[in-house]
LOLOFI-827040 format. One record per atom (N, C-alpha, C, O, CB): x, y, z; residue in one letter; residue number from 1; atom name. Coordinates in nm, 2 decimals, always signed. Glycine has a CB too. Layout:
! LOLOFI-827040
- X|Y|Z|A|NUM|CA
...
***
This chain:
! LOLOFI-827040
- +0.08|-0.12|+0.00|X|1|N
- +0.00|+0.00|+0.00|X|1|CA
- +0.09|+0.12|+0.00|X|1|C
- +0.06|+0.22|-0.07|X|1|O
- -0.09|+0.00|+0.12|X|1|CB
- +0.19|+0.13|+0.08|X|2|N
- +0.28|+0.24|+0.09|X|2|CA
- +0.34|+0.28|-0.04|X|2|C
- +0.34|+0.39|-0.08|X|2|O
- +0.39|+0.22|+0.20|X|2|CB
- +0.38|+0.17|-0.11|X|3|N
- +0.45|+0.19|-0.24|X|3|CA
- +0.35|+0.24|-0.35|X|3|C
- +0.37|+0.33|-0.42|X|3|O
- +0.52|+0.07|-0.29|X|3|CB
- +0.24|+0.17|-0.36|X|4|N
- +0.15|+0.19|-0.47|X|4|CA
- +0.05|+0.31|-0.45|X|4|C
- +0.01|+0.38|-0.54|X|4|O
- +0.06|+0.07|-0.49|X|4|CB
- +0.02|+0.34|-0.32|X|5|N
- -0.08|+0.44|-0.30|X|5|CA
- -0.03|+0.55|-0.20|X|5|C
- -0.10|+0.63|-0.14|X|5|O
- -0.20|+0.38|-0.24|X|5|CB
- +0.10|+0.55|-0.17|X|6|N
- +0.16|+0.65|-0.08|X|6|CA
- +0.10|+0.64|+0.06|X|6|C
- +0.10|+0.74|+0.13|X|6|O
- +0.14|+0.79|-0.14|X|6|CB
- +0.06|+0.52|+0.10|X|7|N
- +0.01|+0.50|+0.23|X|7|CA
- -0.13|+0.55|+0.25|X|7|C
- -0.19|+0.55|+0.36|X|7|O
- +0.10|+0.57|+0.33|X|7|CB
- -0.20|+0.59|+0.14|X|8|N
- -0.33|+0.64|+0.14|X|8|CA
- -0.44|+0.53|+0.13|X|8|C
- -0.46|+0.48|+0.02|X|8|O
- -0.35|+0.75|+0.03|X|8|CB
- -0.49|+0.49|+0.24|X|9|N
- -0.59|+0.38|+0.24|X|9|CA
- -0.71|+0.41|+0.16|X|9|C
- -0.77|+0.32|+0.09|X|9|O
- -0.63|+0.35|+0.38|X|9|CB
- -0.76|+0.54|+0.16|X|10|N
- -0.88|+0.57|+0.08|X|10|CA
- -0.85|+0.56|-0.07|X|10|C
- -0.94|+0.52|-0.14|X|10|O
- -0.92|+0.72|+0.12|X|10|CB
- -0.73|+0.60|-0.11|X|11|N
- -0.69|+0.59|-0.25|X|11|CA
- -0.69|+0.44|-0.29|X|11|C
- -0.73|+0.41|-0.40|X|11|O
- -0.56|+0.66|-0.28|X|11|CB
- -0.64|+0.36|-0.21|X|12|N
- -0.63|+0.22|-0.23|X|12|CA
- -0.77|+0.16|-0.24|X|12|C
- -0.79|+0.08|-0.33|X|12|O
- -0.55|+0.15|-0.12|X|12|CB
- -0.85|+0.19|-0.15|X|13|N
- -0.99|+0.14|-0.16|X|13|CA
- -1.06|+0.19|-0.28|X|13|C
- -1.13|+0.11|-0.34|X|13|O
- -1.07|+0.19|-0.03|X|13|CB
- -1.05|+0.31|-0.32|X|14|N
- -1.11|+0.36|-0.44|X|14|CA
- -1.06|+0.29|-0.57|X|14|C
- -1.14|+0.25|-0.65|X|14|O
- -1.09|+0.51|-0.46|X|14|CB
- -0.93|+0.27|-0.57|X|15|N
- -0.87|+0.20|-0.69|X|15|CA
- -0.92|+0.06|-0.70|X|15|C
- -0.96|+0.01|-0.80|X|15|O
- -0.72|+0.21|-0.68|X|15|CB
- -0.92|-0.01|-0.58|X|16|N
- -0.96|-0.15|-0.58|X|16|CA
- -1.11|-0.16|-0.62|X|16|C
- -1.15|-0.25|-0.69|X|16|O
- -0.94|-0.21|-0.44|X|16|CB
- -1.19|-0.07|-0.58|X|17|N
- -1.33|-0.07|-0.61|X|17|CA
- -1.35|-0.05|-0.76|X|17|C
- -1.43|-0.13|-0.82|X|17|O
- -1.41|+0.04|-0.53|X|17|CB
- -1.29|+0.05|-0.82|X|18|N
- -1.30|+0.07|-0.96|X|18|CA
- -1.25|-0.04|-1.04|X|18|C
- -1.31|-0.08|-1.14|X|18|O
- -1.23|+0.20|-1.00|X|18|CB
- -1.14|-0.10|-1.00|X|19|N
- -1.09|-0.22|-1.07|X|19|CA
- -1.18|-0.34|-1.07|X|19|C
- -1.20|-0.40|-1.17|X|19|O
- -0.95|-0.26|-1.01|X|19|CB
- -1.24|-0.36|-0.95|X|20|N
- -1.34|-0.48|-0.94|X|20|CA
- -1.47|-0.45|-1.02|X|20|C
- -1.52|-0.54|-1.09|X|20|O
- -1.38|-0.50|-0.80|X|20|CB
- -1.51|-0.32|-1.02|X|21|N
- -1.63|-0.28|-1.10|X|21|CA
- -1.60|-0.31|-1.25|X|21|C
- -1.68|-0.37|-1.32|X|21|O
- -1.66|-0.14|-1.08|X|21|CB
- -1.48|-0.28|-1.30|X|22|N
- -1.44|-0.30|-1.44|X|22|CA
- -1.44|-0.45|-1.47|X|22|C
- -1.49|-0.49|-1.57|X|22|O
- -1.31|-0.23|-1.47|X|22|CB
- -1.38|-0.53|-1.38|X|23|N
- -1.37|-0.67|-1.41|X|23|CA
- -1.50|-0.74|-1.41|X|23|C
- -1.53|-0.83|-1.49|X|23|O
- -1.28|-0.74|-1.30|X|23|CB
- -1.59|-0.69|-1.32|X|24|N
- -1.72|-0.75|-1.31|X|24|CA
- -1.82|-0.69|-1.41|X|24|C
- -1.94|-0.74|-1.42|X|24|O
- -1.78|-0.74|-1.17|X|24|CB
- -1.79|-0.58|-1.47|X|25|N
- -1.88|-0.51|-1.56|X|25|CA
- -2.00|-0.45|-1.49|X|25|C
- -2.11|-0.46|-1.54|X|25|O
- -1.92|-0.61|-1.67|X|25|CB
- -1.98|-0.39|-1.38|X|26|N
- -2.09|-0.34|-1.30|X|26|CA
- -2.05|-0.20|-1.25|X|26|C
- -1.93|-0.17|-1.23|X|26|O
- -2.12|-0.43|-1.18|X|26|CB
- -2.15|-0.11|-1.23|X|27|N
- -2.13|+0.02|-1.17|X|27|CA
- -2.21|+0.01|-1.04|X|27|C
- -2.33|-0.02|-1.04|X|27|O
- -2.18|+0.14|-1.26|X|27|CB
- -2.15|+0.05|-0.93|X|28|N
- -2.22|+0.04|-0.80|X|28|CA
- -2.28|+0.17|-0.75|X|28|C
- -2.33|+0.18|-0.64|X|28|O
- -2.12|-0.02|-0.69|X|28|CB
- -2.27|+0.27|-0.83|X|29|N
- -2.32|+0.40|-0.79|X|29|CA
- -2.47|+0.40|-0.76|X|29|C
- -2.51|+0.49|-0.67|X|29|O
- -2.29|+0.50|-0.90|X|29|CB
- -2.55|+0.31|-0.81|X|30|N
- -2.69|+0.31|-0.78|X|30|CA
- -2.72|+0.21|-0.67|X|30|C
- -2.84|+0.20|-0.63|X|30|O
- -2.77|+0.27|-0.90|X|30|CB
- -2.62|+0.14|-0.62|X|31|N
- -2.64|+0.05|-0.51|X|31|CA
- -2.66|+0.13|-0.38|X|31|C
- -2.63|+0.24|-0.37|X|31|O
- -2.52|-0.05|-0.49|X|31|CB
- -2.72|+0.06|-0.28|X|32|N
- -2.74|+0.12|-0.15|X|32|CA
- -2.60|+0.14|-0.08|X|32|C
- -2.50|+0.08|-0.12|X|32|O
- -2.83|+0.03|-0.06|X|32|CB
- -2.59|+0.23|+0.01|X|33|N
- -2.46|+0.26|+0.08|X|33|CA
- -2.41|+0.13|+0.14|X|33|C
- -2.29|+0.10|+0.14|X|33|O
- -2.48|+0.36|+0.19|X|33|CB
- -2.50|+0.05|+0.20|X|34|N
- -2.45|-0.08|+0.26|X|34|CA
- -2.39|-0.17|+0.15|X|34|C
- -2.29|-0.24|+0.18|X|34|O
- -2.57|-0.15|+0.33|X|34|CB
- -2.46|-0.18|+0.04|X|35|N
- -2.41|-0.27|-0.07|X|35|CA
- -2.28|-0.21|-0.12|X|35|C
- -2.19|-0.29|-0.15|X|35|O
- -2.51|-0.28|-0.18|X|35|CB
- -2.27|-0.08|-0.13|X|36|N
- -2.14|-0.02|-0.18|X|36|CA
- -2.03|-0.05|-0.08|X|36|C
- -1.92|-0.09|-0.13|X|36|O
- -2.16|+0.13|-0.20|X|36|CB
- -2.05|-0.05|+0.05|X|37|N
- -1.95|-0.08|+0.15|X|37|CA
- -1.91|-0.22|+0.14|X|37|C
- -1.79|-0.25|+0.14|X|37|O
- -2.00|-0.05|+0.29|X|37|CB
- -2.00|-0.31|+0.12|X|38|N
- -1.97|-0.45|+0.10|X|38|CA
- -1.89|-0.48|-0.02|X|38|C
- -1.79|-0.55|-0.02|X|38|O
- -2.10|-0.54|+0.10|X|38|CB
- -1.92|-0.41|-0.13|X|39|N
- -1.85|-0.42|-0.25|X|39|CA
- -1.70|-0.37|-0.23|X|39|C
- -1.61|-0.44|-0.28|X|39|O
- -1.92|-0.34|-0.37|X|39|CB
- -1.69|-0.26|-0.17|X|40|N
- -1.56|-0.20|-0.14|X|40|CA
- -1.47|-0.30|-0.06|X|40|C
- -1.35|-0.32|-0.08|X|40|O
- -1.57|-0.07|-0.07|X|40|CB
- -1.53|-0.36|+0.04|X|41|N
- -1.46|-0.46|+0.12|X|41|CA
- -1.42|-0.58|+0.04|X|41|C
- -1.30|-0.63|+0.05|X|41|O
- -1.55|-0.51|+0.24|X|41|CB
- -1.50|-0.63|-0.04|X|42|N
- -1.47|-0.74|-0.13|X|42|CA
- -1.36|-0.70|-0.23|X|42|C
- -1.27|-0.78|-0.26|X|42|O
- -1.59|-0.80|-0.20|X|42|CB
- -1.37|-0.58|-0.28|X|43|N
- -1.27|-0.53|-0.37|X|43|CA
- -1.13|-0.53|-0.31|X|43|C
- -1.03|-0.56|-0.38|X|43|O
- -1.30|-0.38|-0.42|X|43|CB
- -1.12|-0.49|-0.19|X|44|N
- -0.99|-0.50|-0.12|X|44|CA
- -0.93|-0.64|-0.11|X|44|C
- -0.81|-0.66|-0.13|X|44|O
- -1.00|-0.44|+0.02|X|44|CB
- -1.02|-0.73|-0.09|X|45|N
- -0.98|-0.87|-0.08|X|45|CA
- -0.94|-0.92|-0.22|X|45|C
- -0.83|-0.98|-0.24|X|45|O
- -1.09|-0.96|-0.03|X|45|CB
- -1.02|-0.89|-0.32|X|46|N
- -0.99|-0.94|-0.46|X|46|CA
- -0.87|-0.87|-0.52|X|46|C
- -0.82|-0.92|-0.62|X|46|O
- -1.11|-0.92|-0.54|X|46|CB
- -0.83|-0.76|-0.47|X|47|N
- -0.71|-0.70|-0.52|X|47|CA
- -0.58|-0.78|-0.49|X|47|C
- -0.48|-0.77|-0.55|X|47|O
- -0.69|-0.55|-0.46|X|47|CB
- -0.60|-0.88|-0.39|X|48|N
- -0.49|-0.97|-0.35|X|48|CA
- -0.50|-1.10|-0.43|X|48|C
- -0.42|-1.19|-0.40|X|48|O
- -0.50|-0.99|-0.20|X|48|CB
- -0.60|-1.11|-0.52|X|49|N
- -0.62|-1.24|-0.59|X|49|CA
- -0.61|-1.22|-0.74|X|49|C
- -0.71|-1.21|-0.81|X|49|O
- -0.76|-1.30|-0.55|X|49|CB
- -0.48|-1.23|-0.79|X|50|N
- -0.47|-1.21|-0.93|X|50|CA
- -0.54|-1.32|-1.02|X|50|C
- -0.58|-1.29|-1.13|X|50|O
- -0.32|-1.21|-0.97|X|50|CB
- -0.55|-1.44|-0.96|X|51|N
- -0.62|-1.54|-1.04|X|51|CA
- -0.77|-1.52|-1.06|X|51|C
- -0.83|-1.58|-1.14|X|51|O
- -0.60|-1.68|-0.97|X|51|CB
- -0.82|-1.42|-0.99|X|52|N
- -0.96|-1.39|-1.00|X|52|CA
- -1.00|-1.35|-1.14|X|52|C
- -1.11|-1.38|-1.19|X|52|O
- -1.00|-1.27|-0.91|X|52|CB
- -0.91|-1.29|-1.22|X|53|N
- -0.94|-1.25|-1.35|X|53|CA
- -0.97|-1.36|-1.45|X|53|C
- -1.02|-1.35|-1.55|X|53|O
- -0.82|-1.17|-1.41|X|53|CB
- -0.93|-1.48|-1.41|X|54|N
- -0.95|-1.60|-1.49|X|54|CA
- -1.08|-1.67|-1.46|X|54|C
- -1.12|-1.77|-1.52|X|54|O
- -0.84|-1.70|-1.47|X|54|CB
- -1.16|-1.62|-1.36|X|55|N
- -1.29|-1.68|-1.33|X|55|CA
- -1.38|-1.67|-1.45|X|55|C
- -1.37|-1.58|-1.53|X|55|O
- -1.35|-1.62|-1.21|X|55|CB
- -1.47|-1.76|-1.46|X|56|N
- -1.57|-1.76|-1.57|X|56|CA
- -1.67|-1.64|-1.54|X|56|C
- -1.68|-1.59|-1.43|X|56|O
- -1.65|-1.89|-1.58|X|56|CB
- -1.74|-1.61|-1.64|X|57|N
- -1.85|-1.50|-1.63|X|57|CA
- -1.95|-1.54|-1.52|X|57|C
- -1.99|-1.46|-1.45|X|57|O
- -1.91|-1.47|-1.76|X|57|CB
- -1.99|-1.67|-1.52|X|58|N
- -2.09|-1.72|-1.43|X|58|CA
- -2.03|-1.71|-1.28|X|58|C
- -2.10|-1.67|-1.19|X|58|O
- -2.12|-1.87|-1.46|X|58|CB
- -1.91|-1.74|-1.26|X|59|N
- -1.85|-1.73|-1.13|X|59|CA
- -1.84|-1.58|-1.08|X|59|C
- -1.86|-1.55|-0.97|X|59|O
- -1.70|-1.78|-1.13|X|59|CB
- -1.82|-1.49|-1.18|X|60|N
- -1.82|-1.35|-1.14|X|60|CA
- -1.96|-1.30|-1.11|X|60|C
- -1.98|-1.22|-1.02|X|60|O
- -1.76|-1.27|-1.26|X|60|CB
- -2.06|-1.35|-1.19|X|61|N
- -2.20|-1.31|-1.16|X|61|CA
- -2.24|-1.36|-1.03|X|61|C
- -2.31|-1.29|-0.95|X|61|O
- -2.29|-1.36|-1.27|X|61|CB
- -2.20|-1.48|-1.00|X|62|N
- -2.23|-1.54|-0.87|X|62|CA
- -2.17|-1.46|-0.75|X|62|C
- -2.23|-1.44|-0.65|X|62|O
- -2.19|-1.69|-0.86|X|62|CB
- -2.05|-1.41|-0.78|X|63|N
- -1.98|-1.32|-0.68|X|63|CA
- -2.07|-1.20|-0.65|X|63|C
- -2.08|-1.16|-0.53|X|63|O
- -1.84|-1.28|-0.72|X|63|CB
- -2.12|-1.14|-0.75|X|64|N
- -2.21|-1.02|-0.73|X|64|CA
- -2.33|-1.05|-0.65|X|64|C
- -2.36|-0.97|-0.56|X|64|O
- -2.25|-0.96|-0.87|X|64|CB
- -2.39|-1.17|-0.67|X|65|N
- -2.50|-1.21|-0.58|X|65|CA
- -2.45|-1.23|-0.44|X|65|C
- -2.52|-1.19|-0.34|X|65|O
- -2.56|-1.34|-0.63|X|65|CB
- -2.34|-1.28|-0.42|X|66|N
- -2.28|-1.31|-0.29|X|66|CA
- -2.26|-1.17|-0.21|X|66|C
- -2.29|-1.16|-0.10|X|66|O
- -2.15|-1.39|-0.29|X|66|CB
- -2.20|-1.08|-0.29|X|67|N
- -2.17|-0.95|-0.23|X|67|CA
- -2.30|-0.88|-0.18|X|67|C
- -2.31|-0.83|-0.07|X|67|O
- -2.10|-0.86|-0.33|X|67|CB
- -2.40|-0.88|-0.27|X|68|N
- -2.53|-0.82|-0.23|X|68|CA
- -2.60|-0.90|-0.12|X|68|C
- -2.66|-0.84|-0.03|X|68|O
- -2.62|-0.81|-0.35|X|68|CB
- -2.59|-1.03|-0.12|X|69|N
- -2.65|-1.11|-0.01|X|69|CA
- -2.58|-1.08|+0.13|X|69|C
- -2.65|-1.09|+0.23|X|69|O
- -2.63|-1.26|-0.04|X|69|CB
- -2.46|-1.04|+0.12|X|70|N
- -2.38|-1.01|+0.25|X|70|CA
- -2.45|-0.90|+0.32|X|70|C
- -2.43|-0.89|+0.45|X|70|O
- -2.24|-0.97|+0.22|X|70|CB
- -2.52|-0.81|+0.26|X|71|N
- -2.58|-0.69|+0.32|X|71|CA
- -2.72|-0.72|+0.38|X|71|C
- -2.78|-0.63|+0.44|X|71|O
- -2.59|-0.58|+0.22|X|71|CB
- -2.77|-0.84|+0.36|X|72|N
- -2.91|-0.87|+0.40|X|72|CA
- -2.91|-0.90|+0.55|X|72|C
- -2.81|-0.94|+0.61|X|72|O
- -2.97|-0.99|+0.33|X|72|CB
- -3.02|-0.87|+0.62|X|73|N
- -3.02|-0.89|+0.77|X|73|CA
- -3.00|-1.04|+0.81|X|73|C
- -2.94|-1.07|+0.91|X|73|O
- -3.16|-0.85|+0.82|X|73|CB
- -3.05|-1.13|+0.72|X|74|N
- -3.03|-1.27|+0.75|X|74|CA
- -2.92|-1.32|+0.66|X|74|C
- -2.94|-1.32|+0.53|X|74|O
- -3.16|-1.35|+0.73|X|74|CB
- -2.81|-1.36|+0.71|X|75|N
- -2.69|-1.40|+0.63|X|75|CA
- -2.69|-1.54|+0.58|X|75|C
- -2.60|-1.59|+0.52|X|75|O
- -2.56|-1.38|+0.71|X|75|CB
- -2.81|-1.61|+0.59|X|76|N
- -2.82|-1.75|+0.55|X|76|CA
- -2.80|-1.76|+0.39|X|76|C
- -2.74|-1.85|+0.35|X|76|O
- -2.95|-1.81|+0.59|X|76|CB
- -2.86|-1.66|+0.32|X|77|N
- -2.84|-1.66|+0.18|X|77|CA
- -2.69|-1.64|+0.14|X|77|C
- -2.64|-1.72|+0.05|X|77|O
- -2.93|-1.55|+0.11|X|77|CB
- -2.63|-1.55|+0.21|X|78|N
- -2.48|-1.53|+0.18|X|78|CA
- -2.41|-1.65|+0.21|X|78|C
- -2.32|-1.69|+0.13|X|78|O
- -2.43|-1.41|+0.27|X|78|CB
- -2.43|-1.72|+0.32|X|79|N
- -2.36|-1.84|+0.36|X|79|CA
- -2.39|-1.95|+0.25|X|79|C
- -2.29|-2.02|+0.21|X|79|O
- -2.41|-1.89|+0.50|X|79|CB
- -2.51|-1.97|+0.21|X|80|N
- -2.55|-2.07|+0.12|X|80|CA
- -2.48|-2.04|-0.02|X|80|C
- -2.42|-2.13|-0.08|X|80|O
- -2.70|-2.07|+0.10|X|80|CB
- -2.48|-1.92|-0.07|X|81|N
- -2.42|-1.89|-0.19|X|81|CA
- -2.27|-1.90|-0.19|X|81|C
- -2.21|-1.95|-0.29|X|81|O
- -2.45|-1.74|-0.24|X|81|CB
- -2.21|-1.86|-0.08|X|82|N
- -2.06|-1.88|-0.06|X|82|CA
- -2.02|-2.03|-0.06|X|82|C
- -1.92|-2.06|-0.12|X|82|O
- -2.02|-1.81|+0.07|X|82|CB
- -2.10|-2.11|+0.00|X|83|N
- -2.07|-2.25|+0.01|X|83|CA
- -2.08|-2.31|-0.13|X|83|C
- -2.02|-2.42|-0.16|X|83|O
- -2.17|-2.32|+0.10|X|83|CB
- -2.16|-2.26|-0.22|X|84|N
- -2.18|-2.31|-0.35|X|84|CA
- -2.08|-2.25|-0.45|X|84|C
- -2.10|-2.27|-0.57|X|84|O
- -2.32|-2.29|-0.40|X|84|CB
- -1.99|-2.17|-0.41|X|85|N
- -1.89|-2.11|-0.50|X|85|CA
- -1.75|-2.16|-0.46|X|85|C
- -1.68|-2.09|-0.39|X|85|O
- -1.90|-1.95|-0.49|X|85|CB
- -1.71|-2.27|-0.52|X|86|N
- -1.59|-2.34|-0.48|X|86|CA
- -1.46|-2.25|-0.50|X|86|C
- -1.37|-2.25|-0.41|X|86|O
- -1.57|-2.46|-0.55|X|86|CB
- -1.46|-2.18|-0.61|X|87|N
- -1.34|-2.09|-0.63|X|87|CA
- -1.33|-1.98|-0.53|X|87|C
- -1.22|-1.94|-0.48|X|87|O
- -1.33|-2.04|-0.77|X|87|CB
- -1.44|-1.92|-0.49|X|88|N
- -1.44|-1.82|-0.39|X|88|CA
- -1.39|-1.87|-0.26|X|88|C
- -1.31|-1.82|-0.19|X|88|O
- -1.58|-1.75|-0.38|X|88|CB
- -1.45|-1.98|-0.22|X|89|N
- -1.42|-2.05|-0.09|X|89|CA
- -1.27|-2.08|-0.09|X|89|C
- -1.20|-2.05|+0.01|X|89|O
- -1.50|-2.17|-0.07|X|89|CB
- -1.22|-2.14|-0.19|X|90|N
- -1.07|-2.17|-0.20|X|90|CA
- -0.99|-2.05|-0.19|X|90|C
- -0.89|-2.05|-0.12|X|90|O
- -1.05|-2.25|-0.34|X|90|CB
- -1.02|-1.94|-0.26|X|91|N
- -0.95|-1.82|-0.26|X|91|CA
- -0.94|-1.76|-0.12|X|91|C
- -0.84|-1.71|-0.07|X|91|O
- -1.00|-1.72|-0.36|X|91|CB
- -1.06|-1.75|-0.05|X|92|N
- -1.07|-1.69|+0.08|X|92|CA
- -0.99|-1.78|+0.18|X|92|C
- -0.92|-1.72|+0.27|X|92|O
- -1.21|-1.68|+0.12|X|92|CB
- -1.00|-1.91|+0.17|X|93|N
- -0.92|-1.99|+0.26|X|93|CA
- -0.77|-1.98|+0.24|X|93|C
- -0.69|-1.98|+0.33|X|93|O
- -0.96|-2.14|+0.24|X|93|CB
- -0.73|-1.96|+0.11|X|94|N
- -0.59|-1.94|+0.08|X|94|CA
- -0.54|-1.81|+0.14|X|94|C
- -0.43|-1.80|+0.19|X|94|O
- -0.56|-1.95|-0.07|X|94|CB
- -0.62|-1.70|+0.13|X|95|N
- -0.58|-1.58|+0.19|X|95|CA
- -0.57|-1.59|+0.34|X|95|C
- -0.48|-1.53|+0.40|X|95|O
- -0.68|-1.47|+0.15|X|95|CB
- -0.66|-1.66|+0.40|X|96|N
- -0.66|-1.67|+0.54|X|96|CA
- -0.53|-1.75|+0.58|X|96|C
- -0.47|-1.72|+0.69|X|96|O
- -0.78|-1.74|+0.60|X|96|CB
- -0.50|-1.85|+0.51|X|97|N
- -0.38|-1.93|+0.53|X|97|CA
- -0.25|-1.85|+0.52|X|97|C
- -0.16|-1.86|+0.60|X|97|O
- -0.37|-2.05|+0.44|X|97|CB
- -0.25|-1.76|+0.42|X|98|N
- -0.13|-1.68|+0.39|X|98|CA
- -0.12|-1.58|+0.51|X|98|C
- -0.01|-1.54|+0.55|X|98|O
- -0.15|-1.60|+0.26|X|98|CB
- -0.23|-1.53|+0.56|X|99|N
- -0.23|-1.43|+0.67|X|99|CA
- -0.17|-1.49|+0.80|X|99|C
- -0.11|-1.42|+0.88|X|99|O
- -0.37|-1.38|+0.70|X|99|CB
- -0.18|-1.62|+0.82|X|100|N
- -0.13|-1.68|+0.94|X|100|CA
- +0.02|-1.71|+0.93|X|100|C
- +0.09|-1.73|+1.03|X|100|O
- -0.20|-1.82|+0.96|X|100|CB
- +0.08|-1.70|+0.81|X|101|N
- +0.23|-1.72|+0.80|X|101|CA
- +0.31|-1.60|+0.84|X|101|C
- +0.43|-1.60|+0.83|X|101|O
- +0.26|-1.76|+0.66|X|101|CB
***
């Protein structure tokens, strides 16, 4: 972050968000503030996953559903969708494993 964004977390968040929007082919400006925040959080995670660009269009569309489901009061849909997305689960587990090292 220090090297790429001069230590500016807001700049990093904005860049990550715009990059993920471009990859997914979506504009989040009409989303609710809660959905936008969830998208920004996922964007920060996905900026650490270069293999994400190789996901199929269906996997990317499913990710959008997962991000939006994360904002619902009942997270059961989010949990269910995440469990049915093997590449997402694998990527998140790998990031968690890397963080422990």
